Structure formats: structure tokens, C-alpha cells
C-alpha positions in Angstrom: 0.0 0.0 -0.2 3.3 2.5 1.0 4.4 1.4 -3.1 1.0 2.3 -4.1 1.1 6.3 -2.1 -2.1 4.8 0.4 -1.7 7.0 3.5 -2.0 5.8 6.7 -4.5 6.2 8.9 -3.0 7.0 12.3 -5.8 8.2 15.2 -4.9 9.6 18.8 -4.4 6.4 20.5 -1.8 5.8 17.5 0.0 8.7 18.3 -0.1 7.5 21.6 1.5 4.9 20.8 4.1 6.0 18.7 5.1 8.7 21.0 5.4 6.4 23.4 8.1 3.6 21.3 9.5 5.8 20.0 10.5 7.5 24.3 11.8 3.9 24.8 13.6 4.1 22.0 15.9 7.2 22.9 16.2 5.1 26.5 17.4 1.7 24.5 19.4 3.5 22.3 21.1 5.7 25.9 21.1 2.1 27.4 23.4 0.7 24.5 25.8 3.5 24.8 25.9 3.3 29.2 26.9 -0.7 28.2 29.7 0.7 25.7 28.2 -1.6 23.5 27.0 1.0 20.5 28.5 1.2 17.6 26.5 3.4 15.7 22.8 4.2 15.6 20.2 5.0 13.1 22.4 3.5 10.3 20.7 4.2 6.8 20.8 1.3 4.5 20.3 0.5 1.2 19.5 -2.4 -1.4 19.4 -1.0 -5.7 18.0 -4.6 -6.9 15.2 -4.4 -4.4 14.8 -0.2 -4.4 14.5 -0.6 -0.7 16.3 2.1 1.9 15.7 1.3 5.5 17.7 2.2 9.2 19.5 0.2 11.1 18.3 1.0 14.7 21.5 0.4 16.1 24.5 -1.9 15.1 26.5 -2.7 17.9 29.2 -5.1 19.7 29.5 -8.4 20.3 32.3 -9.8 21.2 34.6 -9.2 18.3 31.8 -8.9 15.7 28.5 -6.0 15.1 26.1 -6.9 14.7 22.6 -4.8 13.3 20.0 -4.6 16.5 16.6 -3.2 15.5 14.0 -2.5 18.4 10.5 -2.7 18.8 8.0 -1.7 21.6 4.4 -3.5 21.7 1.7 -4.0 24.4 1.6 -6.3 26.4 -0.7 -8.0 24.9 1.3 -8.5 22.0 4.0 -9.5 24.5 1.9 -12.5 26.2 1.7 -14.0 22.5 5.2 -13.4 21.9 6.2 -15.3 24.3 4.6 -18.0 23.1 4.4 -17.8 19.4 8.0 -15.7 18.5 8.3 -12.6 17.3 6.0 -10.8 14.6 6.0 -11.6 10.3 7.3 -7.7 9.9 9.9 -7.2 12.4 11.4 -10.0 11.4 11.3 -9.4 7.9 12.5 -6.3 8.5 15.4 -7.5 10.0 15.6 -10.5 7.6 16.3 -8.0 4.7 18.1 -5.9 6.3 20.8 -8.8 6.8 20.0 -9.2 3.0 21.6 -6.0 1.6 24.8 -5.4 -0.3 27.1 -6.0 1.1 25.8 -8.5 3.2 29.0 -7.6 6.2 26.2 -9.2 8.8 26.4 -12.8 10.1 23.5 -12.3 11.8 21.6 -9.8 13.7 19.5 -9.2 16.7 15.7 -8.6 17.3 14.7 -6.8 21.0 11.4 -5.9 22.1 10.5 -4.5 24.6 6.8 -4.4 25.9 5.0 -0.8 26.8 4.3 -1.4 30.2 5.5 -0.4 33.7 8.4 -2.6 34.7 7.2 -4.2 31.0 9.5 -7.4 29.9 12.2 -7.6 27.6 12.7 -10.2 24.4 16.0 -11.3 22.3 15.7 -12.7 19.2 19.0 -13.7 17.2 18.4 -14.3 13.1 21.1 -16.4 11.4 21.7 -14.3 7.5 21.2 -15.9 4.3 18.0 -18.2 6.4 15.1 -20.1 3.9 12.8 -17.1 5.5 15.0 -14.0 4.4 14.7 -15.7 1.0 10.9 -15.1 0.9 11.3 -12.1 2.5 13.0 -11.1 -0.6 10.9 -12.5 -3.1 7.5 -11.1 -1.3 9.2 -7.3 -1.7 9.9 -8.1 -5.3 6.3 -9.1 -5.5 5.8 -6.0 -4.2 7.1 -4.5 -6.0 5.3 -6.4 -9.6 1.9 -5.6 -8.0 2.6 -1.3 -7.9 4.3 -1.7 -11.4 0.5 -2.7 -11.9 -1.3 0.2 -10.1 -3.3 -3.0 -7.9 -3.2 -4.4 -4.0 -2.5 -8.1 -4.1 -4.9 -10.6 -3.1 -6.0 -9.6 0.8 -4.0 -12.5 3.5 -6.8 -11.6 6.5 -5.8 -12.3 9.5 -5.1 -10.8 13.1 -2.9 -8.5 11.7 -6.1 -6.9 9.5 -6.8 -5.3 13.3 -3.5 -3.8 13.6 -3.4 -2.6 10.3 -3.7 1.1 9.9 -4.6 1.3 6.3 -7.3 -1.5 6.9 -10.4 0.9 4.7 -8.8 0.1 1.6 -9.5 -3.9 2.1 -12.4 -3.4 3.6 -15.6 -1.2 3.6 -16.8 -1.7 7.4 -14.9 -2.8 9.8 -17.5 -5.3 10.9 -16.6 -7.2 7.6 -13.0 -6.8 8.7 -14.1 -8.2 11.9 -15.6 -11.5 10.3 -13.0 -11.7 7.8 -9.9 -11.3 11.0 -12.8 -14.5 12.6 -13.2 -17.0 9.9 -9.8 -16.5 9.4 -7.8 -15.7 12.4 -3.9 -17.0 11.1 -2.3 -15.8 9.2 -1.7 -18.6 6.2 0.0 -16.5 2.9 1.0 -17.1 -0.6 3.5 -19.1 -0.8 3.8 -20.4 2.7 6.4 -18.9 4.9 9.2 -21.1 5.8 9.6 -20.4 8.9 12.3 -21.6 10.9 13.3 -22.4 14.9 15.0 -19.8 15.9 16.7 -18.1 19.1 14.1 -16.7 21.5 15.4 -15.8 24.8 13.7 -13.7 27.9 17.0 -12.2 27.6 21.1 -12.8 27.5 24.4 -11.9 28.4 24.6 -8.5 27.1 20.7 -7.5 26.9 19.5 -8.4 30.4 15.7 -8.0 31.3 14.8 -5.2 33.0 
């Protein structure tokens, strides 16, 4: 939808969540600095082949290796779900794309997810470079560009993520229609199927301990 120029619908609750996430992001970068882990923050990365660009939240020291780190915040309901199921697909895909960008200097990346709650928890996941999942994400990006060139949206893939989408009105005429579609198909079943691989998913690790 972004490639086709469709704007986002940002209500007041969304703006409050974004502001809270931004504040926690700054605190986390300061935490990395205080611990002597930060190599560089907000690192721009580009892939001319995929016509894609982004910013790695941080590059950190892990022993003698420099590692890209993506930082996210979520509410308590989503955090509890992640404890059971692992990271969200969009978060995991973003890190996969960073690892796939040339010149591909990293062996792995780290995703850190903090719970937006007083004394909230922290989850840390490590993703290896060159995974089947990364190949799938690259193929999806290429697919998105093909749809954008045709000026059309791809077929819908309804699931629980539709309830958090700030562009849902492009897919459903009413909220009732959206709720019905999600209730009928709560689990995401993309085509082609996502090659989900086992991951190292921890509540803490040696460098980024749970608060």
C-alpha cells in the first residue's frame, strides 16, 4: 500500500503509542551507550536491486563482531503472544532485509522487543543471515513491486494482523466486514507459505538483560 501511495490512518491512540515507542527507543539507545555496546545508531542501508532503503536502529558490539539490532515496543497483549509464538512477521522480516542488503557484512542480527508497561519485560531474538526466511522476504518484496507496477493491490491475506492495520479501509468497506473476515481466518496463511525456521528466542541474554 505504501508503494501505491496510500496514506496511513493515524488516530489519537496510534499517535500516543508511537510517541511512547519513540521515547523508549531513545532510552534504549542510551542504555546501549551506557553499557559500551553501541557502535553506531540509525545506520542507513540501501539495496539498489530491491529499490529498498531503511535505517538499522543500532549496530552493537557482540564480542569482536559488529551486529545489526532492530528495536521494537509492543503492548502487553502482543508481548504475551510473542512469548508463546515468537516475533511478529513484520519485525522479523525487517531484520531479514537488513541482513540481505549488500554488501551483506553481518553473520546475524538481533531483534529486541520491549513491553510498553511499567516494569515491562524484554525479549531478544537472534536471526542468522542467509536463511530461507530471508529468501522468502526478498521474494515478497519483488512481488510487491510487480503489483505496484500494475497499480493494483494483491489479493487480501486476512488474519489477526488486519486488526492492527492503519490502512485497513483500503481492504474492507466497514469494520464489521473486517472483523468477520478475521474471525473466519485468524491465522495468517500467506501464499507461498512462509518458511518459518527455528530461532533463538530468549527472555534475556548476556548483553541485553531483562530489566
